[in-house]
N, C-alpha and C positions, 0 to 999 in steps of 0.2 A: 492456638492449629491445635490440641486436643479435646476441647472445647468443637472446636469444628467438625476430627475426626468421629466422637463421640456423637456430635448429633450426625452423621453422615450417615454411621454404622447402623443406631439406630434408626435412621428413614430406612433401610433394608433390614428391619427385625428383628435384628439382637440389641439384648436389653442390656446396658452399660451399670454394674454393678452399684450401684447407690444413688446414681439415676444421672449422673453424670460425672466430669471429673472437676475439680478447682487446681487443678497441680497437672503436669504432661505425664500422668499413668493412669492409665481405665484397668480394669479387669471388663470382662462380657463372658455373661453369660451361655453358652452357647446350647443350654438346656430348650429353649423355645422355639430350636432350626433340629433339631435331635440327635444336633453331634457331640462329642464330645473334645479337649485338649489337644490329648498326646494326638488323636487322627488331624486336631486342627492345624497343630503347632506342623507334622511332617509335609502336610497340602501347601502349608504359607511357604514352609522354607523349600520347595519343590515349586512355589509361586517365585520366588529371592524376594520372598516378606519374612523377615525375622521377628516374630514371640515366642510368648514362655504362654506354655501346657501350663496351671495355677488350680491347686483350686478354689473355688468362691465359699462364703457367709452361707451355712448350709447345705453342702454339698450331699450329689445326691450320689456323686461317681467317687472310684479309688484316686490314693495321692496316686499310682499308674495310669492311672483314665479319668480324669479331676475334667471337673462340668464345665472349664470356663479355657481363659487364654486374658496375658497380662500384657498390654500395650506401652509403652513408651514413646514418645513421642521428641525426643532431646536430639536424634541420631535426624531426621529424616530438618531439625531446625537450625542446626546446623551445618546443614549443607543450600541453608539459602529458600526452606518450603515456607508459599504461606498461605493458607486458611483454605482460598481455592484451589491448589498445589497438592493434599494434607484429603478433600474432600473426594481426588482422583485414586490416593491410594485408598483409600473407603471401598471406593468402587472394586479395583485391585482385591481388595480385604474378602471382600463380599462372590466376587467371580472365582473365587481361586475355595472359597468352601463350598460356594455346591457344585465345583468338579471336583472334592477330591473322589480319591477312586480312577478317577483318568489321569495319570498320568501325562498324555500329550496336550492336553489340554493347558497342565498344571504348567507343560513345560514352553506352548503358548503363552500362555499368562505371564513366565517369566524370562521370557524377549523384548514384550510393549515393561514390565517393570523395569528389566536393565534404560532399554530403549528412554523412557521416560526420569530414567536417573541422573543421562548424559547429561539434560539440563539443568542439574542439581549437583556440580564435582566436589568430594569431597576439601575443606580447606586445609591447604597445607601448609 
């Protein structure tokens, strides 16, 4: 799942630090899109997607406005998502990052994210 998510984010023009991932976590360099991790994590939170702002190697940002985000896939894998599903998650992420500053659009994305997640209930 992490490799599918990283590949799809790359297709949206994001740079995955280290070129990809061999485990369940990845760091995304937002500088090519002119974004910072603080704004990105806030926008994604508004869209119902949780990530962490994170510094990246050779970061040109500050600790409070780092140049990256960290994304992990254990939660989506636990919910039963497969590669095609995480590609949709990557599309939601790209859509939300393109809507930074537009709360109405971010809330519309959140509605889509919540509807999508209904097919993947949390295990009890």
